[in-house]
C-alpha positions as CSV (number, residue, x, y, z in Angstrom):
1,M,107.9,59.0,15.9
2,V,111.2,59.4,17.6
3,W,114.5,59.7,15.8
4,D,118.2,60.1,16.7
5,F,120.6,61.7,14.3
6,T,124.2,60.8,14.3
7,R,127.0,62.3,12.2
8,A,129.7,59.6,12.2
9,D,133.2,61.0,11.5
10,T,134.5,58.8,8.7
11,F,138.1,60.0,9.4
12,C,138.0,59.3,13.1
13,T,140.7,56.8,14.1
14,T,138.0,54.5,15.6
15,Y,136.4,54.0,12.1
16,M,139.4,54.5,9.7
17,L,140.3,50.8,9.3
18,N,136.7,49.8,8.5
19,T,135.8,52.8,6.3
20,A,139.0,52.3,4.3
21,R,137.7,48.8,3.5
22,Q,134.0,49.5,3.1
23,P,132.3,52.8,2.5
24,G,129.6,53.6,5.0
25,A,131.1,51.5,7.8
26,A,131.1,54.5,10.2
27,A,127.4,55.1,9.8
28,R,126.6,51.3,10.1
29,V,128.7,51.0,13.3
30,S,127.0,54.1,14.7
31,E,123.5,52.6,14.0
32,T,124.6,49.2,15.6
33,E,126.0,50.9,18.7
34,K,123.0,53.2,19.3
35,K,120.2,50.6,18.7
36,P,120.5,49.0,22.2
37,K,120.6,52.4,23.9
38,Y,117.1,53.2,22.6
39,A,115.6,49.7,22.6
40,F,113.2,50.7,25.3
41,L,111.4,53.1,22.9
42,E,110.7,50.6,20.2
43,D,107.6,49.1,21.8
44,R,105.9,52.5,22.3
45,F,107.2,54.6,19.3
46,L,108.3,54.3,15.7
47,F,112.0,54.8,16.3
48,V,114.5,55.6,13.5
49,L,118.2,55.9,13.8
50,V,119.6,58.3,11.2
51,A,123.4,57.9,10.9
52,I,125.3,59.6,8.1
53,G,129.0,59.5,7.6
54,T,131.2,62.6,7.0
55,L,131.3,61.8,3.3
56,E,127.5,61.6,3.1
57,V,127.3,57.8,3.2
58,Y,124.0,56.9,4.9
59,G,123.4,54.0,7.2
60,A,120.7,51.5,6.2
61,E,118.0,52.9,8.5
62,A,118.7,56.4,7.3
63,V,118.3,55.3,3.7
64,K,114.9,53.8,4.4
65,F,113.8,56.7,6.4
66,I,114.9,59.5,4.0
67,F,114.6,57.9,0.6
68,G,111.9,55.2,1.2
69,P,111.9,51.4,1.2
70,W,112.3,51.3,-2.6
71,V,116.0,52.4,-2.4
72,S,118.6,49.9,-1.1
73,A,121.4,50.9,1.2
């Protein structure tokens, strides 16, 4: 297993417009942006992106990894 942890700053000007409209947007954007960077690992390893926003809003992959598949993001 290989994982990447990202702490997305909810208050960063890059994310402010999206996070004001939808909680967790910073974490989701971080997951989306990092996925292509590590795509080469997915055929050899179980790869998980763990992105959590400053206000403790988890990205979808982080929710599945930490809380299990029975909890929805």
